[in-house]
N, C-alpha and C positions, 0 to 999 in steps of 0.2 A: 910637275906631279899631275897625274891623271886622276879622274874620278874613281877609277878602280883602286889605285894606290891609296887615295884618300880613304876609301871605304875600308881597306885593310888596316890602315893606320888607326882609324877610329875604333874598329873592332878590337884591335890589340890594346889600345889605351883603356877601353872599357873593361876588358878582362883584368889588366894589370892594376889599374887604379881604383876601380869600383867593384871588382870581383863579380861582375854581372855582364851578361852578353848584350851586345847591341844588335837588335834584330831587324832594324829598318834601314832606310837608305840615307846616305850622305853624299852631297855633291857640291861642287863649286858653283857659286851664283855671282856672276859679274855685275848684276844689277844692284847688289848691295853696295852702297856708297859710304854710309856713315857708321856702319856697324861691323863687327868682326864676324858675326854669325847669327843664325836665327833657328830656333826650335819651333817646329809646327806642331801645335797641340792636337790638331785633328788627324793628321797623317803620321805623326811621330817622326817625320823626316827632319834632317838638319841641313841647312844651307851654310856654306862657309864662304866668306869673302876671299877671292883669290889674291887680293892685295896683302893679306896677312902673311902670305908666303913670298910673294914677289917683292914687296917693299920692306918687309920685316924679316925677322929670323925664323928658323924652324922652331925654336923654343916658344916664340910668340904664337905660332900656329897651334902648337900642342896646348898652350895655355887657353886659347880660345876654344879648342875642341873640348877640353875638360870643363870649361864653363858651360858649354851647351849640353854636355853629357850630364851635368848636375841637374839642369832643367829636365832633361829626358828621364833620368832615373827617378827623380822625385815625383814627377807627374805620373809615371807608370806605377809607382808604389802607392799612389793615392794621396800624396801630400801636395801642398801648394808649391809650385816651382818659381814663385815670385822672388825677386831680388831682395826684398826687405824682410823675408822670414828668417828666423834663426836656423831652421833646418838647412836652407840654402847656404847661408853664410858659413855654417859649421862644415857642411860637406865641401864647399869650395875651398875652405882653408885646409881641410884634411887632405885633399887631393892635389893642392897646389895650383889651382886654376887661376886665370886672370880675372880680376874683378871688372876691369875696363879694358876694352880693346884700344890699342894705340890709335891716335888720330890719323886720318888718311892724309895722303900727300896733298900739299897745298898748291898744286899746279893749276894752270889755266885760270889764274886770278889776275885781275887788273888792280894795279896799285895806284892810289891817289894820295897826294901829299898836300897838306894845307901850307900855303905860302906864308901865313902869319905865325902860326904856332908850331908847325912841323908835324902835326898829328898825321898818322898813317892810317889809311883805310884800304882794306883788301875786299874787293867785290868780285862776284862771279859775272855780273852783268855790267855793261857800261852805264854811266850816269851822265846826265847833261850838266856839265860844269858851269854853264851859264845860268842854270836854274838853281842848282844845289850848292850849298856852302858848308863849311866845317861846322859840325855840331857843337864843338867846344868853344870856338871863338868867333864864328861867323866869317872866317877868312875865305879867300878864294882857293878852290881846289884845282890842282893841275894833275894831269894823267902822267904817271911815271912809266907805265908800260906793263907788259905781261910778266908774271913770275913763273 
C-alpha cells in the first residue's frame, strides 16, 4: 500500500465511521518502532507504522487508523484527545478502534539462558556474560543466539 492509498483509506474511514472529513495528511513512517501510529497536534497529520500492515492484518491497520482518528477529531473539536478521558474511550468504543497496537515483531534479539534456573533473557544488545549473571538466582548466563 502506498501513501496515496493510505490517504484515501483514512479519508474513507473518517467519513464512514466518524461522519467527518479528514482534511490533513497521513503517511507511513518506518521510524515508528513501538507504536502503531501517531497524531501530531501541531500539524494535525498522522503517521502510521508500516508494520501494522506488513506484519499484521488489514483489520489491525483499520483499528489503528480509527484510534488515531479519535485523537484527530476530538482535538479539532476542542476536546482533550488523551487516552484516559471518557470522551476518547467512548468514541473509540463507538467506532471499534484498537485500544492498543499489537506488539512489534521480536526479531534481531539475542537470547541468553541461565544455566542454573533456566531463566530466559531477550536483549537487543550483547552483554558480557563474564560480568553479568542471572538476576533471579545469580547463575551463569550463556548466549543462545539470535531470534
